All heavy atoms as TSV, in Angstrom:
chain	resi	resn	atom	element	x	y	z
A	1	MET	N	N	3.494	-20.862	10.184
A	1	MET	CA	C	2.830	-19.710	10.762
A	1	MET	C	C	3.880	-18.811	11.398
A	1	MET	O	O	4.770	-19.272	12.100
A	1	MET	CB	C	1.829	-20.175	11.824
A	1	MET	CG	C	1.137	-19.022	12.488
A	1	MET	SD	S	-0.041	-19.420	13.808
A	1	MET	CE	C	-0.468	-21.083	13.552
A	2	GLU	N	N	3.740	-17.535	11.134
A	2	GLU	CA	C	4.635	-16.545	11.727
A	2	GLU	C	C	3.906	-15.827	12.864
A	2	GLU	O	O	2.681	-15.786	12.889
A	2	GLU	CB	C	5.077	-15.540	10.664
A	2	GLU	CG	C	5.922	-16.179	9.568
A	2	GLU	CD	C	6.479	-15.148	8.617
A	2	GLU	OE1	O	7.102	-14.181	9.091
A	2	GLU	OE2	O	6.269	-15.310	7.412
A	3	GLU	N	N	4.677	-15.282	13.785
A	3	GLU	CA	C	4.104	-14.583	14.929
A	3	GLU	C	C	4.314	-13.085	14.808
A	3	GLU	O	O	5.342	-12.633	14.321
A	3	GLU	CB	C	4.748	-15.062	16.223
A	3	GLU	CG	C	4.502	-16.508	16.537
A	3	GLU	CD	C	5.184	-16.943	17.820
A	3	GLU	OE1	O	5.912	-16.138	18.432
A	3	GLU	OE2	O	4.984	-18.102	18.203
A	4	ILE	N	N	3.320	-12.356	15.272
A	4	ILE	CA	C	3.441	-10.910	15.429
A	4	ILE	C	C	3.234	-10.634	16.911
A	4	ILE	O	O	2.177	-10.938	17.464
A	4	ILE	CB	C	2.408	-10.149	14.585
A	4	ILE	CG1	C	2.713	-10.349	13.109
A	4	ILE	CG2	C	2.393	-8.669	14.955
A	4	ILE	CD1	C	1.804	-9.608	12.178
A	5	ARG	N	N	4.252	-10.113	17.561
A	5	ARG	CA	C	4.185	-9.846	18.996
A	5	ARG	C	C	3.768	-8.394	19.220
A	5	ARG	O	O	4.299	-7.483	18.615
A	5	ARG	CB	C	5.553	-10.108	19.634
A	5	ARG	CG	C	5.503	-10.105	21.133
A	5	ARG	CD	C	6.733	-10.728	21.758
A	5	ARG	NE	N	7.042	-12.059	21.256
A	5	ARG	CZ	C	6.457	-13.181	21.673
A	5	ARG	NH1	N	5.506	-13.114	22.573
A	5	ARG	NH2	N	6.812	-14.346	21.192
A	6	ILE	N	N	2.784	-8.219	20.087
A	6	ILE	CA	C	2.318	-6.873	20.419
A	6	ILE	C	C	2.470	-6.648	21.921
A	6	ILE	O	O	2.444	-7.591	22.708
A	6	ILE	CB	C	0.857	-6.640	19.973
A	6	ILE	CG1	C	-0.097	-7.622	20.649
A	6	ILE	CG2	C	0.747	-6.728	18.455
A	6	ILE	CD1	C	-1.574	-7.336	20.393
A	7	ASP	N	N	2.621	-5.392	22.299
A	7	ASP	CA	C	2.742	-5.009	23.710
A	7	ASP	C	C	1.495	-4.279	24.194
A	7	ASP	O	O	1.494	-3.711	25.278
A	7	ASP	CB	C	3.961	-4.111	23.916
A	7	ASP	CG	C	5.261	-4.845	23.644
A	7	ASP	OD1	O	5.329	-6.058	23.929
A	7	ASP	OD2	O	6.211	-4.217	23.143
A	8	THR	N	N	0.458	-4.289	23.365
A	8	THR	CA	C	-0.791	-3.610	23.689
A	8	THR	C	C	-1.901	-4.652	23.783
A	8	THR	O	O	-1.695	-5.824	23.491
A	8	THR	CB	C	-1.131	-2.571	22.607
A	8	THR	OG1	O	-1.171	-3.236	21.334
A	8	THR	CG2	C	-0.102	-1.459	22.566
A	9	GLU	N	N	-3.090	-4.217	24.173
A	9	GLU	CA	C	-4.226	-5.131	24.307
A	9	GLU	C	C	-4.644	-5.708	22.956
A	9	GLU	O	O	-5.061	-6.866	22.871
A	9	GLU	CB	C	-5.400	-4.378	24.939
A	9	GLU	CG	C	-6.647	-5.208	25.107
A	9	GLU	CD	C	-7.819	-4.406	25.646
A	9	GLU	OE1	O	-7.639	-3.263	26.101
A	9	GLU	OE2	O	-8.935	-4.944	25.589
A	10	PHE	N	N	-4.541	-4.896	21.899
A	10	PHE	CA	C	-4.956	-5.339	20.576
A	10	PHE	C	C	-4.176	-4.577	19.513
A	10	PHE	O	O	-3.509	-3.588	19.803
A	10	PHE	CB	C	-6.466	-5.142	20.366
A	10	PHE	CG	C	-6.896	-3.695	20.384
A	10	PHE	CD1	C	-6.856	-2.923	19.229
A	10	PHE	CD2	C	-7.336	-3.105	21.555
A	10	PHE	CE1	C	-7.248	-1.596	19.249
A	10	PHE	CE2	C	-7.728	-1.773	21.581
A	10	PHE	CZ	C	-7.681	-1.023	20.418
A	11	ILE	N	N	-4.292	-5.056	18.266
A	11	ILE	CA	C	-3.767	-4.355	17.105
A	11	ILE	C	C	-4.839	-4.418	16.030
A	11	ILE	O	O	-5.537	-5.435	15.895
A	11	ILE	CB	C	-2.427	-4.974	16.615
A	11	ILE	CG1	C	-1.832	-4.147	15.479
A	11	ILE	CG2	C	-2.611	-6.423	16.202
A	11	ILE	CD1	C	-0.414	-4.576	15.090
A	12	ARG	N	N	-5.010	-3.328	15.307
A	12	ARG	CA	C	-5.996	-3.323	14.233
A	12	ARG	C	C	-5.494	-4.165	13.068
A	12	ARG	O	O	-4.298	-4.263	12.820
A	12	ARG	CB	C	-6.266	-1.895	13.764
A	12	ARG	CG	C	-7.028	-1.071	14.766
A	12	ARG	CD	C	-7.190	0.369	14.354
A	12	ARG	NE	N	-7.167	0.570	12.916
A	12	ARG	CZ	C	-7.928	1.438	12.259
A	12	ARG	NH1	N	-8.777	2.178	12.932
A	12	ARG	NH2	N	-7.824	1.579	10.967
A	13	LEU	N	N	-6.419	-4.763	12.346
A	13	LEU	CA	C	-6.083	-5.640	11.234
A	13	LEU	C	C	-5.223	-4.932	10.203
A	13	LEU	O	O	-4.219	-5.487	9.744
A	13	LEU	CB	C	-7.360	-6.189	10.578
A	13	LEU	CG	C	-7.165	-7.084	9.366
A	13	LEU	CD1	C	-6.285	-8.276	9.672
A	13	LEU	CD2	C	-8.516	-7.528	8.827
A	14	ASP	N	N	-5.559	-3.702	9.845
A	14	ASP	CA	C	-4.765	-3.002	8.822
A	14	ASP	C	C	-3.334	-2.765	9.305
A	14	ASP	O	O	-2.377	-2.930	8.555
A	14	ASP	CB	C	-5.428	-1.705	8.365
A	14	ASP	CG	C	-5.758	-0.723	9.483
A	14	ASP	OD1	O	-5.594	-1.060	10.678
A	14	ASP	OD2	O	-6.198	0.398	9.160
A	15	ALA	N	N	-3.174	-2.457	10.595
A	15	ALA	CA	C	-1.827	-2.268	11.152
A	15	ALA	C	C	-1.064	-3.589	11.197
A	15	ALA	O	O	0.138	-3.623	10.949
A	15	ALA	CB	C	-1.914	-1.654	12.546
A	16	ALA	N	N	-1.764	-4.675	11.499
A	16	ALA	CA	C	-1.117	-5.992	11.533
A	16	ALA	C	C	-0.640	-6.398	10.138
A	16	ALA	O	O	0.443	-6.976	9.996
A	16	ALA	CB	C	-2.071	-7.037	12.095
A	17	LEU	N	N	-1.424	-6.072	9.118
A	17	LEU	CA	C	-1.014	-6.378	7.745
A	17	LEU	C	C	0.255	-5.618	7.382
A	17	LEU	O	O	1.157	-6.174	6.756
A	17	LEU	CB	C	-2.142	-6.046	6.761
A	17	LEU	CG	C	-3.317	-7.019	6.753
A	17	LEU	CD1	C	-4.510	-6.418	6.026
A	17	LEU	CD2	C	-2.914	-8.342	6.115
A	18	LYS	N	N	0.328	-4.352	7.804
A	18	LYS	CA	C	1.542	-3.573	7.532
A	18	LYS	C	C	2.721	-4.104	8.338
A	18	LYS	O	O	3.822	-4.258	7.801
A	18	LYS	CB	C	1.308	-2.084	7.841
A	18	LYS	CG	C	0.396	-1.406	6.833
A	18	LYS	CD	C	0.411	0.096	6.936
A	18	LYS	CE	C	-0.061	0.610	8.252
A	18	LYS	NZ	N	-0.158	2.066	8.311
A	19	LEU	N	N	2.507	-4.398	9.609
A	19	LEU	CA	C	3.576	-4.896	10.466
A	19	LEU	C	C	4.123	-6.235	9.962
A	19	LEU	O	O	5.314	-6.508	10.074
A	19	LEU	CB	C	3.064	-5.037	11.897
A	19	LEU	CG	C	4.082	-5.346	12.975
A	19	LEU	CD1	C	5.158	-4.262	13.038
A	19	LEU	CD2	C	3.396	-5.478	14.320
A	20	SER	N	N	3.258	-7.041	9.381
A	20	SER	CA	C	3.670	-8.351	8.866
A	20	SER	C	C	4.525	-8.232	7.609
A	20	SER	O	O	5.191	-9.190	7.223
A	20	SER	CB	C	2.438	-9.193	8.543
A	20	SER	OG	O	1.777	-8.700	7.385
A	21	GLY	N	N	4.459	-7.074	6.943
A	21	GLY	CA	C	5.188	-6.902	5.687
A	21	GLY	C	C	4.406	-7.351	4.472
A	21	GLY	O	O	4.924	-7.305	3.353
A	22	LEU	N	N	3.162	-7.772	4.665
A	22	LEU	CA	C	2.344	-8.214	3.533
A	22	LEU	C	C	1.913	-7.052	2.661
A	22	LEU	O	O	1.644	-7.233	1.478
A	22	LEU	CB	C	1.117	-8.983	4.025
A	22	LEU	CG	C	1.404	-10.323	4.716
A	22	LEU	CD1	C	0.132	-10.901	5.315
A	22	LEU	CD2	C	2.014	-11.302	3.712
A	23	VAL	N	N	1.793	-5.867	3.244
A	23	VAL	CA	C	1.451	-4.659	2.495
A	23	VAL	C	C	2.378	-3.533	2.947
A	23	VAL	O	O	2.937	-3.572	4.043
A	23	VAL	CB	C	-0.024	-4.235	2.697
A	23	VAL	CG1	C	-0.980	-5.303	2.207
A	23	VAL	CG2	C	-0.318	-3.893	4.135
A	24	ASP	N	N	2.520	-2.543	2.087
A	24	ASP	CA	C	3.370	-1.397	2.412
A	24	ASP	C	C	2.589	-0.214	2.952
A	24	ASP	O	O	3.137	0.619	3.663
A	24	ASP	CB	C	4.151	-0.955	1.172
A	24	ASP	CG	C	5.161	-2.002	0.732
A	24	ASP	OD1	O	5.751	-2.671	1.596
A	24	ASP	OD2	O	5.341	-2.155	-0.494
A	25	THR	N	N	1.308	-0.124	2.585
A	25	THR	CA	C	0.522	1.048	2.973
A	25	THR	C	C	-0.839	0.642	3.522
A	25	THR	O	O	-1.334	-0.464	3.261
A	25	THR	CB	C	0.273	1.974	1.757
A	25	THR	OG1	O	-0.584	1.298	0.830
A	25	THR	CG2	C	1.577	2.374	1.077
A	26	GLY	N	N	-1.436	1.571	4.243
A	26	GLY	CA	C	-2.787	1.354	4.737
A	26	GLY	C	C	-3.788	1.233	3.606
A	26	GLY	O	O	-4.774	0.513	3.718
A	27	GLY	N	N	-3.532	1.924	2.505
A	27	GLY	CA	C	-4.416	1.844	1.345
A	27	GLY	C	C	-4.444	0.444	0.750
A	27	GLY	O	O	-5.505	-0.054	0.359
A	28	GLN	N	N	-3.279	-0.182	0.685
A	28	GLN	CA	C	-3.217	-1.560	0.184
A	28	GLN	C	C	-3.980	-2.493	1.128
A	28	GLN	O	O	-4.709	-3.377	0.678
A	28	GLN	CB	C	-1.764	-2.026	0.069
A	28	GLN	CG	C	-0.998	-1.368	-1.047
A	28	GLN	CD	C	0.478	-1.736	-1.015
A	28	GLN	OE1	O	1.042	-2.021	0.043
A	28	GLN	NE2	N	1.105	-1.715	-2.182
A	29	ALA	N	N	-3.795	-2.296	2.424
A	29	ALA	CA	C	-4.499	-3.119	3.412
A	29	ALA	C	C	-6.007	-2.944	3.263
A	29	ALA	O	O	-6.757	-3.924	3.242
A	29	ALA	CB	C	-4.055	-2.757	4.823
A	30	LYS	N	N	-6.455	-1.709	3.136
A	30	LYS	CA	C	-7.884	-1.418	2.987
A	30	LYS	C	C	-8.455	-2.127	1.769
A	30	LYS	O	O	-9.514	-2.761	1.846
A	30	LYS	CB	C	-8.088	0.094	2.857
A	30	LYS	CG	C	-9.519	0.507	2.635
A	30	LYS	CD	C	-9.627	2.014	2.488
A	30	LYS	CE	C	-11.035	2.433	2.177
A	30	LYS	NZ	N	-11.158	3.881	2.000
A	31	TYR	N	N	-7.764	-2.059	0.646
A	31	TYR	CA	C	-8.236	-2.687	-0.579
A	31	TYR	C	C	-8.370	-4.207	-0.396
A	31	TYR	O	O	-9.392	-4.793	-0.741
A	31	TYR	CB	C	-7.293	-2.375	-1.740
A	31	TYR	CG	C	-7.626	-3.129	-2.998
A	31	TYR	CD1	C	-8.670	-2.722	-3.815
A	31	TYR	CD2	C	-6.918	-4.271	-3.351
A	31	TYR	CE1	C	-8.998	-3.431	-4.958
A	31	TYR	CE2	C	-7.232	-4.989	-4.491
A	31	TYR	CZ	C	-8.278	-4.560	-5.289
A	31	TYR	OH	O	-8.607	-5.277	-6.418
A	32	LEU	N	N	-7.335	-4.852	0.141
A	32	LEU	CA	C	-7.356	-6.306	0.300
A	32	LEU	C	C	-8.461	-6.755	1.249
A	32	LEU	O	O	-9.135	-7.761	1.002
A	32	LEU	CB	C	-5.996	-6.800	0.800
A	32	LEU	CG	C	-4.850	-6.685	-0.208
A	32	LEU	CD1	C	-3.513	-6.990	0.471
A	32	LEU	CD2	C	-5.071	-7.608	-1.393
A	33	VAL	N	N	-8.661	-6.007	2.326
A	33	VAL	CA	C	-9.714	-6.355	3.283
A	33	VAL	C	C	-11.083	-6.169	2.635
A	33	VAL	O	O	-11.949	-7.051	2.717
A	33	VAL	CB	C	-9.588	-5.521	4.579
A	33	VAL	CG1	C	-10.791	-5.728	5.480
A	33	VAL	CG2	C	-8.301	-5.896	5.311
A	34	GLN	N	N	-11.301	-5.041	1.957
A	34	GLN	CA	C	-12.598	-4.783	1.330
A	34	GLN	C	C	-12.919	-5.788	0.229
A	34	GLN	O	O	-14.085	-6.076	-0.026
A	34	GLN	CB	C	-12.655	-3.363	0.771
A	34	GLN	CG	C	-12.775	-2.314	1.851
A	34	GLN	CD	C	-12.821	-0.904	1.292
A	34	GLN	OE1	O	-12.397	-0.633	0.183
A	34	GLN	NE2	N	-13.338	0.012	2.090
A	35	GLU	N	N	-11.891	-6.330	-0.407
A	35	GLU	CA	C	-12.086	-7.332	-1.461
A	35	GLU	C	C	-12.314	-8.730	-0.881
A	35	GLU	O	O	-12.514	-9.683	-1.634
A	35	GLU	CB	C	-10.875	-7.354	-2.398
A	35	GLU	CG	C	-10.759	-6.113	-3.260
A	35	GLU	CD	C	-11.898	-5.984	-4.253
A	35	GLU	OE1	O	-12.168	-6.960	-4.976
A	35	GLU	OE2	O	-12.527	-4.908	-4.294
A	36	GLY	N	N	-12.256	-8.871	0.442
A	36	GLY	CA	C	-12.503	-10.153	1.078
A	36	GLY	C	C	-11.341	-11.131	0.975
A	36	GLY	O	O	-11.519	-12.336	1.130
A	37	LYS	N	N	-10.140	-10.616	0.746
A	37	LYS	CA	C	-8.971	-11.473	0.561
A	37	LYS	C	C	-8.273	-11.841	1.865
A	37	LYS	O	O	-7.377	-12.666	1.876
A	37	LYS	CB	C	-7.991	-10.806	-0.395
A	37	LYS	CG	C	-8.591	-10.575	-1.784
A	37	LYS	CD	C	-7.566	-10.138	-2.775
A	37	LYS	CE	C	-8.155	-9.831	-4.125
A	37	LYS	NZ	N	-8.767	-10.964	-4.788
A	38	VAL	N	N	-8.704	-11.231	2.986
A	38	VAL	CA	C	-8.069	-11.476	4.282
A	38	VAL	C	C	-9.027	-12.265	5.166
A	38	VAL	O	O	-10.213	-11.953	5.247
A	38	VAL	CB	C	-7.687	-10.146	4.970
A	38	VAL	CG1	C	-7.037	-10.387	6.311
A	38	VAL	CG2	C	-6.767	-9.326	4.068
A	39	GLN	N	N	-8.500	-13.291	5.818
A	39	GLN	CA	C	-9.282	-14.074	6.768
A	39	GLN	C	C	-8.769	-13.816	8.181
A	39	GLN	O	O	-7.565	-13.671	8.385
A	39	GLN	CB	C	-9.152	-15.569	6.488
A	39	GLN	CG	C	-9.793	-16.013	5.215
A	39	GLN	CD	C	-9.709	-17.524	5.044
A	39	GLN	OE1	O	-9.045	-18.216	5.806
A	39	GLN	NE2	N	-10.393	-18.028	4.036
A	40	VAL	N	N	-9.691	-13.759	9.121
A	40	VAL	CA	C	-9.354	-13.651	10.539
A	40	VAL	C	C	-9.973	-14.856	11.230
A	40	VAL	O	O	-11.184	-15.087	11.120
A	40	VAL	CB	C	-9.874	-12.337	11.154
A	40	VAL	CG1	C	-9.660	-12.332	12.663
A	40	VAL	CG2	C	-9.195	-11.140	10.511
A	41	ASN	N	N	-9.135	-15.630	11.887
A	41	ASN	CA	C	-9.579	-16.837	12.582
A	41	ASN	C	C	-10.389	-17.750	11.664
A	41	ASN	O	O	-11.409	-18.317	12.054
A	41	ASN	CB	C	-10.348	-16.486	13.854
A	41	ASN	CG	C	-9.490	-15.752	14.853
A	41	ASN	OD1	O	-8.297	-16.005	14.974
A	41	ASN	ND2	N	-10.080	-14.814	15.568
A	42	GLY	N	N	-9.935	-17.861	10.409
A	42	GLY	CA	C	-10.536	-18.783	9.456
A	42	GLY	C	C	-11.757	-18.276	8.720
A	42	GLY	O	O	-12.313	-18.981	7.887
A	43	GLU	N	N	-12.182	-17.051	8.999
A	43	GLU	CA	C	-13.370	-16.477	8.359
A	43	GLU	C	C	-12.993	-15.214	7.592
A	43	GLU	O	O	-12.182	-14.424	8.079
A	43	GLU	CB	C	-14.423	-16.110	9.408
A	43	GLU	CG	C	-14.916	-17.275	10.241
A	43	GLU	CD	C	-15.784	-18.229	9.453
A	43	GLU	OE1	O	-16.494	-17.781	8.527
A	43	GLU	OE2	O	-15.750	-19.444	9.749
A	44	PRO	N	N	-13.584	-14.990	6.409
A	44	PRO	CA	C	-13.322	-13.734	5.702
A	44	PRO	C	C	-13.693	-12.541	6.580
A	44	PRO	O	O	-14.689	-12.586	7.306
A	44	PRO	CB	C	-14.240	-13.802	4.479
A	44	PRO	CG	C	-14.527	-15.260	4.302
A	44	PRO	CD	C	-14.503	-15.856	5.682
A	45	CYS	N	N	-12.866	-11.510	6.544
A	45	CYS	CA	C	-13.100	-10.320	7.364
A	45	CYS	C	C	-13.103	-9.100	6.469
A	45	CYS	O	O	-12.168	-8.883	5.689
A	45	CYS	CB	C	-12.020	-10.185	8.435
A	45	CYS	SG	S	-12.272	-8.751	9.505
A	46	LEU	N	N	-14.154	-8.293	6.546
A	46	LEU	CA	C	-14.283	-7.086	5.734
A	46	LEU	C	C	-14.071	-5.816	6.550
A	46	LEU	O	O	-14.325	-4.717	6.073
A	46	LEU	CB	C	-15.659	-7.049	5.061
A	46	LEU	CG	C	-15.978	-8.246	4.166
A	46	LEU	CD1	C	-17.394	-8.142	3.621
A	46	LEU	CD2	C	-14.972	-8.360	3.034
A	47	GLN	N	N	-13.605	-5.948	7.791
A	47	GLN	CA	C	-13.383	-4.795	8.666
A	47	GLN	C	C	-11.886	-4.545	8.803
A	47	GLN	O	O	-11.198	-5.282	9.506
A	47	GLN	CB	C	-13.957	-5.053	10.062
A	47	GLN	CG	C	-15.417	-5.347	10.102
A	47	GLN	CD	C	-15.830	-5.798	11.498
A	47	GLN	OE1	O	-15.229	-6.703	12.070
A	47	GLN	NE2	N	-16.851	-5.154	12.034
A	48	ARG	N	N	-11.396	-3.494	8.176
A	48	ARG	CA	C	-9.950	-3.242	8.272
A	48	ARG	C	C	-9.549	-2.802	9.673
A	48	ARG	O	O	-8.417	-2.949	10.076
A	48	ARG	CB	C	-9.493	-2.236	7.231
A	48	ARG	CG	C	-9.994	-0.833	7.479
A	48	ARG	CD	C	-9.510	0.103	6.407
A	48	ARG	NE	N	-10.118	1.398	6.574
A	48	ARG	CZ	C	-9.524	2.530	6.328
A	48	ARG	NH1	N	-8.295	2.520	5.887
A	48	ARG	NH2	N	-10.142	3.662	6.511
A	49	GLY	N	N	-10.493	-2.286	10.450
A	49	GLY	CA	C	-10.220	-1.862	11.817
A	49	GLY	C	C	-10.482	-2.947	12.847
A	49	GLY	O	O	-10.474	-2.669	14.046
A	50	LYS	N	N	-10.716	-4.164	12.396
A	50	LYS	CA	C	-10.975	-5.291	13.302
A	50	LYS	C	C	-9.859	-5.386	14.333
A	50	LYS	O	O	-8.680	-5.345	13.995
A	50	LYS	CB	C	-11.048	-6.582	12.486
A	50	LYS	CG	C	-11.106	-7.846	13.299
A	50	LYS	CD	C	-12.508	-8.187	13.635
A	50	LYS	CE	C	-12.541	-9.583	14.311
A	50	LYS	NZ	N	-13.647	-9.681	15.188
A	51	LYS	N	N	-10.230	-5.503	15.595
A	51	LYS	CA	C	-9.237	-5.592	16.668
A	51	LYS	C	C	-8.768	-7.036	16.804
A	51	LYS	O	O	-9.577	-7.940	17.047
A	51	LYS	CB	C	-9.827	-5.106	17.988
A	51	LYS	CG	C	-10.144	-3.631	17.993
A	51	LYS	CD	C	-10.785	-3.206	19.300
A	51	LYS	CE	C	-11.093	-1.728	19.292
A	51	LYS	NZ	N	-11.782	-1.310	20.523
A	52	LEU	N	N	-7.485	-7.251	16.652
A	52	LEU	CA	C	-6.889	-8.571	16.820
A	52	LEU	C	C	-6.198	-8.610	18.175
A	52	LEU	O	O	-5.420	-7.719	18.511
A	52	LEU	CB	C	-5.882	-8.847	15.710
A	52	LEU	CG	C	-6.409	-8.764	14.278
A	52	LEU	CD1	C	-5.284	-9.035	13.291
A	52	LEU	CD2	C	-7.550	-9.739	14.067
A	53	ARG	N	N	-6.476	-9.644	18.926
A	53	ARG	CA	C	-5.892	-9.815	20.253
A	53	ARG	C	C	-5.007	-11.058	20.259
A	53	ARG	O	O	-5.096	-11.890	19.365
A	53	ARG	CB	C	-7.014	-9.935	21.272
A	53	ARG	CG	C	-7.776	-8.618	21.433
A	53	ARG	CD	C	-8.902	-8.727	22.452
A	53	ARG	NE	N	-9.385	-7.416	22.838
A	53	ARG	CZ	C	-10.192	-6.666	22.104
A	53	ARG	NH1	N	-10.614	-7.085	20.936
A	53	ARG	NH2	N	-10.598	-5.479	22.543
A	54	PRO	N	N	-4.149	-11.186	21.275
A	54	PRO	CA	C	-3.299	-12.379	21.344
A	54	PRO	C	C	-4.122	-13.656	21.181
A	54	PRO	O	O	-5.196	-13.795	21.776
A	54	PRO	CB	C	-2.661	-12.272	22.727
A	54	PRO	CG	C	-2.565	-10.792	22.957
A	54	PRO	CD	C	-3.843	-10.242	22.372
A	55	GLY	N	N	-3.618	-14.543	20.326
A	55	GLY	CA	C	-4.316	-15.788	20.011
A	55	GLY	C	C	-5.048	-15.739	18.687
A	55	GLY	O	O	-5.335	-16.774	18.095
A	56	ASP	N	N	-5.387	-14.529	18.218
A	56	ASP	CA	C	-6.054	-14.395	16.918
A	56	ASP	C	C	-5.072	-14.676	15.793
A	56	ASP	O	O	-3.870	-14.432	15.919
A	56	ASP	CB	C	-6.632	-12.990	16.738
A	56	ASP	CG	C	-7.877	-12.751	17.580
A	56	ASP	OD1	O	-8.544	-13.730	17.962
A	56	ASP	OD2	O	-8.181	-11.573	17.844
A	57	GLN	N	N	-5.607	-15.170	14.678
A	57	GLN	CA	C	-4.803	-15.434	13.480
A	57	GLN	C	C	-5.408	-14.696	12.306
A	57	GLN	O	O	-6.621	-14.489	12.246
A	57	GLN	CB	C	-4.789	-16.932	13.162
A	57	GLN	CG	C	-4.143	-17.769	14.214
A	57	GLN	CD	C	-4.181	-19.258	13.871
A	57	GLN	OE1	O	-4.774	-19.667	12.887
A	57	GLN	NE2	N	-3.537	-20.062	14.695
A	58	PHE	N	N	-4.544	-14.308	11.372
A	58	PHE	CA	C	-5.043	-13.765	10.108
A	58	PHE	C	C	-4.234	-14.345	8.969
A	58	PHE	O	O	-3.089	-14.742	9.124
A	58	PHE	CB	C	-5.038	-12.230	10.090
A	58	PHE	CG	C	-3.684	-11.589	10.113
A	58	PHE	CD1	C	-3.072	-11.197	8.931
A	58	PHE	CD2	C	-3.022	-11.352	11.305
A	58	PHE	CE1	C	-1.826	-10.582	8.936
A	58	PHE	CE2	C	-1.777	-10.745	11.328
A	58	PHE	CZ	C	-1.179	-10.365	10.138
A	59	ARG	N	N	-4.895	-14.441	7.804
A	59	ARG	CA	C	-4.295	-15.063	6.633
A	59	ARG	C	C	-4.545	-14.189	5.404
A	59	ARG	O	O	-5.619	-13.643	5.215
A	59	ARG	CB	C	-4.917	-16.439	6.400
A	59	ARG	CG	C	-4.447	-17.133	5.141
A	59	ARG	CD	C	-5.185	-18.432	4.885
A	59	ARG	NE	N	-4.963	-19.414	5.928
A	59	ARG	CZ	C	-3.944	-20.276	5.937
A	59	ARG	NH1	N	-3.070	-20.269	4.969
A	59	ARG	NH2	N	-3.831	-21.140	6.913
A	60	LEU	N	N	-3.511	-14.093	4.590
A	60	LEU	CA	C	-3.614	-13.487	3.269
A	60	LEU	C	C	-2.918	-14.445	2.320
A	60	LEU	O	O	-1.705	-14.640	2.424
A	60	LEU	CB	C	-2.958	-12.105	3.227
A	60	LEU	CG	C	-2.938	-11.422	1.853
A	60	LEU	CD1	C	-4.354	-11.208	1.331
A	60	LEU	CD2	C	-2.202	-10.097	1.921
A	61	GLY	N	N	-3.693	-15.089	1.462
A	61	GLY	CA	C	-3.128	-16.107	0.584
A	61	GLY	C	C	-2.591	-17.258	1.417
A	61	GLY	O	O	-3.278	-17.791	2.279
A	62	GLU	N	N	-1.334	-17.607	1.175
A	62	GLU	CA	C	-0.702	-18.705	1.922
A	62	GLU	C	C	-0.037	-18.225	3.213
A	62	GLU	O	O	0.401	-19.041	4.018
A	62	GLU	CB	C	0.343	-19.393	1.036
A	62	GLU	CG	C	-0.255	-20.089	-0.176
A	62	GLU	CD	C	-1.219	-21.191	0.212
A	62	GLU	OE1	O	-0.882	-21.989	1.106
A	62	GLU	OE2	O	-2.301	-21.255	-0.382
A	63	ALA	N	N	0.048	-16.914	3.395
A	63	ALA	CA	C	0.721	-16.349	4.581
A	63	ALA	C	C	-0.233	-16.376	5.771
A	63	ALA	O	O	-1.331	-15.825	5.716
A	63	ALA	CB	C	1.175	-14.930	4.298
A	64	LEU	N	N	0.214	-17.013	6.862
A	64	LEU	CA	C	-0.592	-17.124	8.076
A	64	LEU	C	C	0.191	-16.540	9.248
A	64	LEU	O	O	1.360	-16.876	9.450
A	64	LEU	CB	C	-0.935	-18.590	8.351
A	64	LEU	CG	C	-1.722	-18.890	9.620
A	64	LEU	CD1	C	-3.092	-18.226	9.572
A	64	LEU	CD2	C	-1.873	-20.394	9.803
A	65	PHE	N	N	-0.461	-15.668	9.995
A	65	PHE	CA	C	0.170	-15.004	11.139
A	65	PHE	C	C	-0.698	-15.178	12.371
A	65	PHE	O	O	-1.915	-15.210	12.279
A	65	PHE	CB	C	0.335	-13.509	10.861
A	65	PHE	CG	C	1.361	-13.199	9.813
A	65	PHE	CD1	C	1.040	-13.243	8.466
A	65	PHE	CD2	C	2.661	-12.863	10.152
A	65	PHE	CE1	C	1.976	-12.965	7.501
A	65	PHE	CE2	C	3.608	-12.589	9.198
A	65	PHE	CZ	C	3.260	-12.646	7.858
A	66	GLN	N	N	-0.047	-15.244	13.524
A	66	GLN	CA	C	-0.746	-15.282	14.800
A	66	GLN	C	C	-0.268	-14.134	15.666
A	66	GLN	O	O	0.923	-13.858	15.736
A	66	GLN	CB	C	-0.514	-16.607	15.518
A	66	GLN	CG	C	-1.252	-16.659	16.855
A	66	GLN	CD	C	-1.426	-18.052	17.393
A	66	GLN	OE1	O	-1.742	-18.951	16.641
A	66	GLN	NE2	N	-1.246	-18.211	18.689
A	67	ILE	N	N	-1.225	-13.505	16.336
A	67	ILE	CA	C	-0.907	-12.402	17.252
A	67	ILE	C	C	-0.490	-12.999	18.594
A	67	ILE	O	O	-1.176	-13.866	19.132
A	67	ILE	CB	C	-2.136	-11.481	17.440
A	67	ILE	CG1	C	-2.665	-10.982	16.099
A	67	ILE	CG2	C	-1.779	-10.312	18.365
A	67	ILE	CD1	C	-1.690	-10.210	15.267
A	68	GLU	N	N	0.624	-12.542	19.114
A	68	GLU	CA	C	1.123	-12.987	20.418
A	68	GLU	C	C	1.295	-11.769	21.317
A	68	GLU	O	O	1.705	-10.709	20.858
A	68	GLU	CB	C	2.487	-13.678	20.275
A	68	GLU	CG	C	2.443	-14.954	19.454
A	68	GLU	CD	C	1.706	-16.098	20.117
A	68	GLU	OE1	O	1.438	-16.010	21.338
A	68	GLU	OE2	O	1.397	-17.078	19.429
A	69	GLY	N	N	0.972	-11.942	22.577
A	69	GLY	CA	C	1.109	-10.865	23.538
A	69	GLY	C	C	2.472	-10.887	24.192
A	69	GLY	O	O	3.303	-11.761	23.915
A	70	PRO	N	N	2.722	-9.949	25.084
A	70	PRO	CA	C	4.010	-9.913	25.778
A	70	PRO	C	C	4.165	-11.138	26.679
A	70	PRO	O	O	3.204	-11.633	27.253
A	70	PRO	CB	C	3.940	-8.630	26.600
A	70	PRO	CG	C	2.481	-8.340	26.740
A	70	PRO	CD	C	1.809	-8.900	25.530
A	71	GLY	N	N	5.368	-11.646	26.746
A	71	GLY	CA	C	5.673	-12.752	27.639
A	71	GLY	C	C	5.208	-14.109	27.153
A	71	GLY	O	O	5.230	-15.074	27.885
A	72	VAL	N	N	4.750	-14.179	25.903
A	72	VAL	CA	C	4.294	-15.464	25.361
A	72	VAL	C	C	5.382	-16.063	24.517
A	72	VAL	O	O	6.121	-15.407	23.856
A	72	VAL	CB	C	3.004	-15.289	24.525
A	72	VAL	CG1	C	2.602	-16.607	23.885
A	72	VAL	CG2	C	1.893	-14.753	25.385
């Protein structure tokens, strides 16, 4: 599992996908989310604007990421 550290209260799922390097554009993120290929906390997520907070995890294929806040 890889970590994505944020300095804000939350990050949107589409932005987290771009920050992780799994996608290059918001359009790619939108397509993957709408196709049900992304899981958030173990459940399929169809909301590209889903707010991810520290402790949340998202998965695309075998790639698993966890959101971490400042100072963690």
